[in-house]
C-alpha positions in Angstrom: 0.0 0.0 0.0 2.8 2.4 0.9 4.7 1.5 -2.3 1.5 2.2 -4.4 1.0 5.5 -2.6 4.6 6.5 -3.2 4.6 5.8 -6.9 1.2 7.5 -7.2 2.6 10.7 -5.7 5.8 10.4 -7.8 3.6 10.1 -11.0 1.6 13.1 -10.0 4.8 15.1 -9.4 6.1 14.0 -12.8 2.9 15.1 -14.5 3.2 18.4 -12.6 6.6 18.9 -14.1 5.2 18.1 -17.6 2.7 20.9 -17.2 5.2 23.3 -15.8 7.4 22.6 -18.8 4.4 23.4 -21.1 3.9 26.8 -19.5 7.6 27.7 -19.5 8.1 26.7 -23.1 5.1 28.8 -24.0 6.4 31.9 -22.4 9.9 31.4 -23.9 8.8 30.5 -27.4 6.2 33.2 -27.8 8.8 35.7 -26.7 11.1 34.3 -29.4 8.3 34.4 -31.9 7.9 38.1 -31.1 11.6 38.7 -31.8 11.3 37.0 -35.2 8.1 38.7 -36.1 8.8 40.9 -39.2 8.8 44.6 -38.3 8.7 43.8 -34.6 5.7 42.5 -32.6 3.7 45.2 -30.7 2.4 43.6 -27.5 0.1 46.5 -26.8 -1.3 46.9 -30.3 -1.2 43.6 -32.0 -3.5 40.6 -31.3 -1.8 37.6 -29.8 -2.9 35.6 -32.9 -0.8 37.9 -35.1 2.2 35.8 -34.1 0.7 32.9 -36.1 -0.4 34.9 -39.1 1.0 34.0 -42.6 1.8 37.6 -43.3 3.1 40.2 -40.8 1.5 43.6 -40.4 4.2 45.1 -42.5 3.4 42.9 -45.4 6.4 40.5 -45.1 6.0 36.7 -44.8 5.8 35.6 -41.2 7.6 32.3 -41.7 9.6 31.7 -38.5 7.2 33.3 -36.0 4.1 31.5 -37.3 5.9 28.1 -37.1 7.1 28.8 -33.5 3.5 29.9 -32.6 2.0 26.6 -33.9 4.6 24.5 -32.2 4.3 26.1 -28.8 0.5 26.0 -28.8 0.6 22.3 -29.7 3.0 21.5 -26.9 1.0 23.4 -24.3 -2.2 21.7 -25.4 -0.6 18.3 -24.9 1.0 19.2 -21.5 -2.3 20.5 -20.2 -4.0 17.2 -20.6 -2.4 15.5 -17.5 -3.0 18.7 -15.6 -6.7 18.6 -16.0 -6.7 14.9 -15.0 -4.6 15.0 -11.8 -5.7 18.4 -10.4 -9.1 17.0 -9.3 -7.4 15.1 -6.5 -7.0 18.5 -4.6 -10.8 19.0 -4.3 -12.5 16.1 -2.5 -13.6 17.8 0.7 -17.2 18.3 -0.3 -19.6 17.3 -3.0 -19.6 20.9 -4.4 -15.8 20.9 -4.8 -16.0 17.5 -6.5 -18.6 18.7 -8.9 -16.7 22.0 -9.7 -13.5 20.2 -10.2 -14.9 17.4 -12.4 -16.8 19.8 -14.6 -13.8 22.2 -14.7 -11.5 19.4 -15.8 -14.0 18.2 -18.4 -14.1 21.7 -19.9 -10.4 22.0 -19.7 -9.8 18.8 -21.5 -12.3 19.8 -24.2 -10.4 23.1 -24.7 -7.1 21.5 -25.5 -7.7 20.5 -29.1 -8.9 24.1 -29.8 -5.6 25.5 -28.5 -4.0 23.6 -31.4 -6.6 25.0 -33.8 -5.6 28.6 -32.8 -2.2 27.9 -34.3 -3.3 25.7 -37.2 -5.8 28.3 -38.6 -4.0 31.6 -39.2 -5.9 34.8 -38.3 -5.2 36.4 -41.7 -6.0 33.5 -44.1 -8.5 31.4 -42.1 -10.2 34.2 -40.2 -13.7 32.6 -39.7 -12.3 29.3 -38.6 -9.7 31.0 -36.5 -12.3 33.1 -34.8 -14.5 30.0 -34.0 -11.7 27.8 -32.6 -10.3 30.8 -30.6 -13.7 31.7 -29.1 -14.4 28.0 -28.3 -11.1 27.5 -26.6 -11.3 30.8 -24.7 -14.8 30.1 -23.5 -14.1 26.6 -22.3 -10.8 27.5 -20.7 -12.1 30.6 -18.9 -15.1 28.7 -17.4 -12.8 25.8 -16.4 -10.5 28.1 -14.5 -13.4 30.0 -13.0 -14.8 26.8 -11.6 -11.5 25.8 -10.1 -11.0 29.3 -8.7 -14.3 29.0 -6.9 -13.3 25.5 -5.7 -10.0 27.0 -4.3 -11.9 29.6 -2.4 -14.4 27.1 -1.0 -11.7 24.7 0.2 -10.5 25.7 3.7 -7.0 24.3 3.1 -6.1 26.7 0.2 -5.5 30.4 0.5 -8.4 32.4 -0.9 -6.2 34.9 -2.7 -5.1 32.1 -5.1 -8.7 31.6 -6.2 -9.3 35.4 -6.3 -6.5 35.6 -8.9 -8.6 33.4 -11.2 -11.7 35.6 -10.6 -9.7 38.7 -11.6 -8.7 37.0 -14.9 -12.3 36.0 -15.5 -13.4 39.6 -14.9 -10.9 40.8 -17.5 -12.1 38.2 -19.9 -15.6 39.7 -19.6 -14.3 43.0 -20.9 -13.1 41.2 -24.1 -16.5 39.5 -24.5 -18.4 42.8 -24.0 -16.6 44.8 -26.7 -14.2 42.6 -28.8 -13.4 45.5 -31.1 -12.4 48.0 -28.4 -8.9 49.5 -28.8 -7.7 47.9 -25.5 -8.7 44.4 -26.5 -5.4 43.6 -28.3 -3.3 44.4 -25.3 -5.8 42.7 -22.9 -5.7 39.6 -25.1 -2.0 39.3 -24.6 -2.3 39.8 -20.9 -4.9 37.1 -20.7 -3.0 34.7 -22.8 0.0 34.8 -20.5 -2.1 35.3 -17.4 -4.3 32.3 -17.8 -1.4 29.9 -18.6 0.6 31.2 -15.7 -2.5 30.8 -13.5 -2.2 27.1 -14.2 0.9 27.1 -12.0 -1.3 28.0 -8.9 -3.1 24.7 -8.6 0.1 22.9 -9.7 1.9 24.5 -6.7 -1.0 23.5 -4.4 -0.9 19.9 -5.7 2.9 19.7 -5.3 2.7 21.0 -1.7 -0.1 18.6 -1.0 2.0 15.6 -2.1 5.0 16.7 -0.1 2.8 17.0 3.1 1.2 13.6 2.8 
């Protein structure tokens, strides 16, 4: 029994590291993609999806940046799958927590293929498809993180401010939904892209600490 428990915790920690790798490679590679973006990538004025466009805003072919964009989104989609599976073990204190975590993980898992689609369908040549897959991913992912944020707040063992961080991100997301053509949306989209993926490290930290204590 102890051996089974040890290997179970070791596996969970390994899967945590896989997800951490996914987040870190996303931050690094999107930054590199911004460097190779023809004419320079404007984080405050360009949409996040511009990194994956076939043509840059200055009219040059966006060969390197678009390839990096597709690769990093594919990797993060794959590394998020184990996260959504294992993270449920943190929320078993009540029926409400279990429901929130199960639904949250189901939505999170459903969102993963659409992350890949954001990279596969460029914003400038496949606009309609790109819009659909982006909106679907964004909707599924934001609701998943919202449910987990509520679960964190409800759980007496976890600091409330960690869950409140997710609620703040959700509030910013509402601003995008309310007026997707507003001048601030491009900047806010970049903030949310990094903010939500970095948010994933919060429950990962909680799970890692949980495994060390038990």
